[in-house]
C-alpha positions in Angstrom: -60.5 -12.2 25.7 -57.9 -15.0 23.1 -59.1 -12.7 20.3 -58.4 -9.5 22.6 -54.2 -10.6 23.3 -54.1 -11.3 19.3 -54.9 -8.4 18.3 -52.8 -6.2 21.0 -50.3 -8.2 19.2 -50.8 -8.5 16.3 -50.8 -4.0 16.3 -47.3 -4.4 19.0 -45.8 -6.0 15.6 -46.7 -3.0 13.5 -45.3 -0.7 16.3 -41.7 0.5 14.8 -39.1 -0.3 18.2 -38.0 2.1 19.2 -40.6 2.6 20.1 -41.0 -0.2 22.2 -37.6 1.5 23.9 -35.1 -0.1 22.1 -32.0 2.1 22.6 -30.8 3.9 18.4 -27.0 4.7 18.1 -25.9 6.2 15.0 -23.2 6.1 13.1 -22.2 8.4 9.7 -20.8 6.5 7.7 -19.4 9.2 4.7 -18.3 7.1 1.7 -18.5 8.1 -1.8 -20.3 5.2 -4.0 -19.9 7.0 -6.8 -17.0 8.5 -8.8 -13.9 8.1 -9.2 -13.3 7.5 -5.7 -16.5 4.5 -5.5 -14.4 1.1 -5.9 -12.5 1.7 -3.6 -15.0 3.7 -1.3 -17.4 0.6 -1.4 -15.0 -2.2 0.0 -13.9 0.4 2.8 -18.0 0.4 3.8 -17.7 -3.0 3.7 -15.4 -3.9 6.0 -18.0 -1.0 7.8 -20.6 -3.8 6.8 -18.7 -7.1 7.6 -18.1 -5.4 11.8 -21.9 -4.4 12.1 -23.5 -7.3 11.6 -21.1 -9.4 13.1 -21.4 -6.8 16.7 -24.6 -4.8 15.4 -24.4 -3.4 19.5 -23.0 -1.9 21.9 -23.0 -1.3 25.9 -23.5 2.9 26.5 -23.4 4.3 30.0 -24.9 0.7 31.3 -27.7 0.0 28.9 -27.7 -1.5 25.9 -27.9 0.6 22.2 -27.9 -0.6 18.6 -25.8 0.5 16.2 -27.3 1.4 12.8 -24.5 2.9 10.1 -26.3 5.6 8.1 -25.1 6.8 5.0 -23.8 9.5 3.1 -22.1 8.8 -0.5 -20.2 12.5 -0.9 -19.7 11.2 -4.7 -16.1 11.6 -4.8 -15.9 15.6 -5.8 -15.3 17.5 -2.7 -18.6 19.7 -4.4 -20.8 17.3 -3.0 -18.7 16.4 0.4 -20.3 18.7 2.0 -24.0 18.1 1.3 -23.6 14.7 2.3 -22.1 15.7 5.9 -25.6 17.7 6.1 -27.6 14.2 5.6 -25.5 13.1 8.6 -25.5 15.8 10.8 -29.1 16.5 10.2 -29.7 12.6 10.4 -28.4 13.3 14.1 -25.5 10.9 13.8 -22.4 10.8 16.7 -19.4 10.1 15.0 -18.8 9.5 11.3 -16.2 7.0 9.5 -14.4 8.3 6.6 -14.6 8.9 4.5 -12.0 7.3 1.0 -10.5 10.5 0.2 -8.9 12.8 1.5 -10.0 15.8 -0.6 -14.0 15.7 0.5 -12.7 14.8 3.6 -11.9 17.9 3.7 -14.8 20.0 2.4 -16.7 18.4 4.9 -14.9 19.6 7.7 -16.5 22.2 8.4 -20.0 20.4 8.1 -18.9 18.4 11.3 -17.8 21.2 12.9 -19.9 23.0 13.1 -22.8 20.3 14.0 -20.0 19.0 16.9 -19.6 15.9 15.8 -16.6 14.2 16.1 -15.1 11.4 12.4 -13.1 9.8 12.6 -10.8 9.0 9.2 -10.1 5.2 8.1 -7.6 6.2 5.1 -7.4 9.5 4.2 -4.4 10.6 4.8 -3.4 14.4 3.5 -2.1 15.9 6.7 -4.9 18.9 5.6 -8.1 16.3 6.8 -6.9 17.1 10.7 -4.0 20.1 10.7 -6.4 22.9 13.1 -8.9 21.2 14.3 -10.7 18.9 17.4 -13.5 17.1 16.0 -11.2 15.3 13.4 -9.2 12.0 14.0 -8.0 9.1 11.7 -6.8 6.1 12.5 -4.7 5.2 9.3 -0.5 6.5 9.0 -0.1 10.0 6.9 1.1 11.1 3.4 4.8 13.0 5.1 5.4 9.1 5.7 3.7 7.3 2.7 5.6 9.0 1.0 9.4 9.4 2.4 8.7 5.0 2.7 7.4 5.3 -1.4 10.5 8.0 -2.0 13.5 5.8 0.7 12.0 2.1 -1.5 11.8 3.7 -5.1 15.5 4.8 -4.2 16.7 2.0 -1.7 15.3 -0.8 -3.0 14.0 -0.3 -6.7 17.3 1.8 -7.2 16.0 4.7 -9.5 17.4 7.5 -9.3 15.4 9.6 -11.7 10.9 9.7 -11.0 8.3 10.5 -12.7 4.8 12.3 -10.6 1.9 12.0 -11.6 -1.4 14.1 -10.0 -4.9 14.8 -11.0 -4.3 18.9 -10.5 -6.7 19.8 -8.6 -6.7 16.4 -5.8 -5.7 17.0 -2.8 -4.2 13.3 -2.0 -2.5 12.9 -4.8 -1.3 16.7 -5.4 0.6 15.8 -2.2 1.3 12.8 -1.9 3.6 13.9 -4.8 4.5 16.8 -2.8 6.2 14.5 0.1 7.5 12.4 -2.3 9.6 14.5 -4.0 10.7 15.7 -0.8 11.8 13.2 0.9 13.8 11.2 -3.1 15.5 14.1 -4.0 17.0 14.7 -0.2 18.5 11.1 -0.9 20.1 12.1 -3.5 17.4 11.8 -7.0 15.5 13.4 -9.6 12.2 14.5 -9.3 10.3 14.9 -12.5 5.5 15.8 -11.8 3.3 16.3 -13.8 -0.3 16.9 -13.2 -4.0 15.7 -15.8 -7.0 17.7 -15.7 -9.7 16.0 -14.5 -11.9 13.0 -16.9 -8.7 12.0 -18.2 -9.4 8.1 -20.1 -5.3 9.4 -22.4 -2.3 8.1 -20.4 -0.1 7.4 -23.5 1.9 10.9 -23.6 2.4 10.8 -19.3 3.8 6.9 -19.8 6.3 8.5 -22.7 7.6 11.4 -21.4 8.2 9.1 -18.5 10.4 6.6 -20.7 12.2 9.5 -22.6 13.3 10.9 -19.1 14.1 7.8 -18.4 12.6 7.4 -15.2 13.0 4.8 -12.8 9.6 4.6 -11.4 6.2 6.0 -12.6 4.9 7.8 -8.9 1.0 8.0 -9.9 -1.6 8.2 -5.7 -4.6 8.5 -8.2 -7.9 6.7 -7.7 -8.4 3.0 -9.2 -10.2 4.5 -12.1 -7.1 6.2 -12.8 -5.0 3.8 -11.8 -7.0 0.5 -14.3 -6.0 2.5 -17.4 -2.4 3.4 -16.2 -1.4 0.1 -16.3 -3.5 -0.9 -19.0 -1.6 1.0 -21.4 1.8 1.0 -19.6 1.8 -2.7 -20.6 0.4 -2.3 -24.3 3.3 0.4 -24.5 5.7 -2.5 -22.0 7.3 -0.1 -20.6 9.9 -0.5 -18.2 10.0 1.1 -14.9 8.2 -0.1 -11.8 4.6 1.6 -11.6 4.5 2.9 -7.9 1.7 3.3 -6.3 0.5 4.6 -2.6 -2.8 2.3 -0.2 -4.8 4.0 -3.5 -3.4 1.6 -5.5 -3.9 -1.7 -3.4 -7.5 -3.2 -5.2 -8.2 -6.2 -7.0 -8.7 -3.9 -9.7 -5.0 -3.0 -9.8 -4.1 -6.6 -9.6 -6.7 -7.7 -13.1 -4.8 -5.0 -15.0 -2.0 -6.2 -14.7 -2.5 -10.3 -14.8 0.0 -11.7 -17.6 1.5 -8.1 -17.9 5.7 -8.0 -17.7 5.1 -5.1 -15.5 6.5 -4.5 -12.3 3.4 -3.2 -9.4 4.0 -2.3 -6.2 2.0 -0.1 -4.0 2.6 1.0 0.0 -0.6 -0.2 2.6 -2.0 -0.2 5.4 -2.6 -4.2 5.8 -1.4 -7.3 3.4 -4.0 -10.3 3.6 -2.3 -13.4 6.2 -1.3 -10.5 9.1 -4.9 -11.5 11.2 -6.1 -15.1 9.6 -9.5 -15.5 11.5 -10.2 -11.7 10.2 -10.1 -13.1 7.1 -11.7 -16.5 6.9 -14.9 -14.6 8.6 -14.4 -11.9 6.6 -13.8 -13.8 3.1 -17.4 -16.5 3.9 -19.4 -13.6 4.8 -18.6 -11.3 1.3 -18.8 -15.1 -0.1 -22.1 -15.2 1.0 -24.5 -12.2 -0.4 -23.6 -11.7 -3.5 -23.6 -7.8 -3.7 -20.8 -7.6 -0.8 -19.2 -9.6 -3.2 -20.0 -7.2 -6.0 -18.5 -4.4 -3.9 -15.7 -6.0 -3.2 -15.3 -5.7 -7.0 -16.2 -9.5 -7.7 -14.0 -12.5 -5.8 -13.3 -12.0 -2.3 -9.4 -10.3 -2.2 -9.0 -8.8 0.0 -8.2 -4.7 0.1 -6.7 -2.7 2.9 -9.4 -0.4 3.2 -12.2 -2.7 4.2 -9.9 -3.8 7.2 -9.5 -0.2 8.3 -13.0 0.4 8.3 -13.6 -2.1 10.3 -11.2 -1.3 12.4 -13.0 2.4 12.3 -15.3 0.6 14.0 -14.9 -1.1 16.3 -12.4 2.3 17.6 -16.2 4.5 16.9 -18.0 2.2 19.2 -14.6 2.2 22.0 -15.5 6.0 22.5 -19.0 5.3 22.3 -18.5 3.3 25.0 -15.8 5.4 26.9 -18.0 8.3 27.2 -21.1 6.4 28.6 -23.5 8.9 25.8 -24.7 9.8 22.9 -23.8 12.9 22.9 -21.7 13.5 19.8 -19.9 16.2 22.3 -18.8 13.3 24.5 -17.3 11.0 22.0 -15.0 13.6 21.0 -14.1 13.7 24.1 -13.8 10.3 24.7 -12.1 9.9 21.0 -8.6 11.6 22.8 -7.8 8.5 25.1 -9.4 5.4 23.3 -7.1 2.7 22.1 -8.6 0.2 20.7 -6.2 -3.3 18.9 -7.3 -3.0 16.0 -6.9 -6.2 13.1 -4.5 -3.9 11.1 -2.0 -2.8 14.6 -2.8 -0.6 17.7 -4.9 2.7 17.3 -4.1 5.4 19.6 -3.9 8.5 18.6 -1.5 11.3 19.4 -3.1 14.8 21.2 -2.2 17.7 19.4 -4.1 16.7 15.6 -5.7 13.8 17.0 -4.0 11.6 14.3 -3.2 7.7 14.4 0.5 6.4 16.1 2.0 5.2 13.5 5.3 4.3 12.4 4.9 0.6 9.7 3.3 0.7 6.0 2.7 -2.7 4.5 5.2 -2.8 1.1 3.3 -5.4 -1.5 4.1 -6.6 -5.7 2.1 -7.2 -8.1 2.0 -10.8 -8.7 0.9 -11.0 -12.3 1.7 -14.8 -13.1 -1.3 -15.4 -10.1 -3.4 -12.9 -10.1 -2.4 -12.2 -6.7 -0.5 -9.8 -4.7 3.3 -11.0 -2.8 4.4 -9.5 0.6 7.4 -8.0 0.2 8.5 -5.8 3.3 7.1 -3.7 6.3 8.3 -0.1 6.0 9.7 2.9 8.3 11.4 5.3 7.9 
């Protein structure tokens, strides 16, 4: 009998846990792990992974479910985004988180809509992500707001009357944000010169020179981290005397690293400033420092990127929606999201009832401390 019990136990250990009746709910992670936005996508995912590590289960309809994160790399490309989205649909996810990058979010949206799966945008700020649909939500502020905040800061605080704007050609995020910045800056009485550069550009000296020739007070470049670091390095080599102004995509330790030891004045708008929630900060840093891969995905140090905080908050917002739905059915989760609220590390999260956009009215402005390899908090800015 003892031999039979031992054999039975051994067999049971080989049976997958789901076969024994474990409830599993799948959350899709639609993020770039490669391409120009790969660095930012990995940092955004770190927040979700940390959240999953400290809260791996959720109560749905009176039962405990294990939360499984299902990943799909959209490659930072609108061309690759639909197939990555289809991977998540085929995996049977109940809700999707992402993406870092508005263009890929817009490209994937029809796939999620057709499958009836809701998506929660984390830092995709272009209005077109949610416009005209009822399945894509977001927890971040939008570009009309961010563009206005940055224009106000450039004109009123930096004293710039001429702004030079540079965006990647065809990039919905870059081009859209430049449009909103230009609208707000000219309304204040400033002048804007804007140009675009083709995908794959590595030499930005001509654009930096143009800004100098036009006596710009700020060089606004809401570009990916890959491009931003090149712009910073080349601007430092040219010893430019205008301020470099960035959006949330420039809130990266890689940008700080590139600027350290230079005389550049770099300011960005973002969603969170390290130090805003000491309990979260210490826990997240400890988790990253205990995992070599996590530290690598964060750019090699434990500086906290705002996108990681937003990924963390998006995960818990998804859990709240699942609880409110009382079901793993995507349609029920979609319906529940409209009335879901969550008090996040980045602030209170709630959705307005037209497009499912976040109700947010403030952004953080911070600047690079080039002497100490760090960010300095400047202000909380509204419009």
